[in-house]
C-alpha positions in Angstrom: -107.6 -51.5 198.6 -106.8 -48.1 199.3 -109.3 -45.2 197.5 -107.9 -43.7 194.6 -106.8 -39.6 195.3 -108.9 -36.5 192.7 -105.9 -37.0 190.2 -105.6 -40.6 189.7 -109.6 -40.9 189.6 -109.3 -37.8 186.8 -106.7 -39.9 184.2 -108.7 -42.8 185.0 -112.0 -41.7 184.0 -112.0 -42.6 181.0 -112.5 -46.3 181.4 -114.2 -46.6 184.5 -117.5 -44.8 182.6 -116.9 -46.6 179.9 -116.8 -49.8 182.3 -113.4 -51.1 181.0 -111.2 -50.1 184.4 -110.2 -53.2 186.4 -111.6 -54.7 189.4 -109.0 -52.7 191.6 -109.3 -49.6 189.8 -113.2 -50.0 189.9 -112.9 -50.1 193.6 -110.5 -47.1 194.6 -112.5 -45.4 192.3 -116.7 -46.1 194.2 -114.1 -46.4 197.6 -112.8 -42.0 196.2 -116.4 -41.6 195.7 -118.3 -41.2 198.8 -116.0 -39.5 200.3 -114.9 -36.5 197.6 -118.7 -34.8 196.1 -116.8 -33.0 193.7 -115.6 -36.0 192.1 -119.2 -37.3 192.6 -119.6 -34.0 190.6 -117.2 -34.5 188.0 -118.4 -38.0 186.9 -121.5 -37.3 187.2 -121.0 -33.8 184.5 -118.8 -36.5 182.5 -121.4 -39.5 182.1 -124.3 -36.1 181.2 -121.4 -34.6 178.2 -121.2 -38.2 177.0 -125.4 -38.7 176.9 -125.8 -35.1 175.5 -122.9 -35.2 172.7 -124.2 -39.3 171.6 -127.6 -37.5 170.5 -125.7 -34.7 168.4 -125.9 -35.2 164.9 -123.2 -36.7 162.8 -121.2 -34.6 160.5 -119.1 -35.2 157.0 -115.5 -33.2 158.1 -113.8 -30.2 156.2 -112.4 -30.8 153.3 -110.0 -28.7 154.2 -109.5 -31.2 157.6 -108.8 -33.8 155.7 -106.8 -32.8 153.5 -104.0 -32.0 156.2 -104.7 -34.8 157.8 -104.4 -37.2 154.4 -100.4 -34.9 153.7 -100.2 -35.5 157.9 -99.7 -39.7 156.9 -98.3 -39.1 154.1 -95.4 -38.0 155.9 -95.8 -39.9 158.4 -95.3 -43.0 156.9 -92.8 -41.6 154.2 -90.9 -41.2 157.4 -91.0 -44.6 158.2 -89.3 -46.2 155.5 
């Protein structure tokens, strides 16, 4: 497979890092990373960001946001009927 472009790598980054990208996509990304140092930095930074954010404490959703989301969901459900 031909290596992917920087844009294609960015589009597939989440699936690639999560191990959910297809074998062809992974192969293309690995090929791209062999010749594109900026994308290597992007992938490594993305992985570090995920690790750091997993260590953050969970906070409850603000009540005002919860109310707004519920209102939007109700409006969407009413529009589907």
